[in-house]
C-alpha positions in Angstrom: 0.0 0.0 0.0 2.8 2.5 0.9 4.6 1.8 -2.4 1.4 2.5 -4.4 1.0 5.8 -2.5 4.6 6.7 -3.0 4.3 5.9 -6.7 1.2 8.0 -6.9 2.9 10.9 -5.2 5.8 10.7 -7.6 3.5 10.7 -10.6 1.6 13.7 -9.3 4.8 15.5 -8.5 6.1 15.0 -12.0 2.7 16.0 -13.4 2.8 19.3 -11.4 6.4 20.0 -12.5 5.2 19.6 -16.1 2.2 21.8 -15.7 4.3 24.5 -14.0 6.7 24.5 -16.9 3.7 24.8 -19.3 2.4 27.7 -17.3 5.8 29.5 -17.4 6.1 28.9 -21.1 2.6 30.4 -21.7 3.4 33.4 -19.4 6.6 34.0 -21.4 4.7 33.7 -24.7 2.0 36.0 -23.4 4.5 38.6 -22.2 6.2 38.6 -25.6 2.9 39.2 -27.3 2.1 42.1 -24.8 5.6 43.6 -25.6 5.0 43.4 -29.3 1.6 45.1 -29.0 3.2 47.8 -26.8 5.8 48.4 -29.5 3.2 48.5 -32.2 1.1 51.0 -30.2 4.1 53.3 -29.7 4.8 53.2 -33.5 1.1 54.0 -34.2 1.1 56.9 -31.8 4.2 58.3 -33.4 2.8 58.1 -36.8 -1.0 58.2 -36.6 -1.5 58.7 -40.4 0.1 55.3 -41.2 
């Protein structure tokens, strides 16, 4: 019984590590998109006729 529980804890720990990495990757991607939009907004404000 203890080995089954230990195995399950290990599986859940690995799952959480994987999900944490996915969240970090998504946050980085989202931040890159935000930065790109901020840059685009600055350019549009500098040249509103374009």
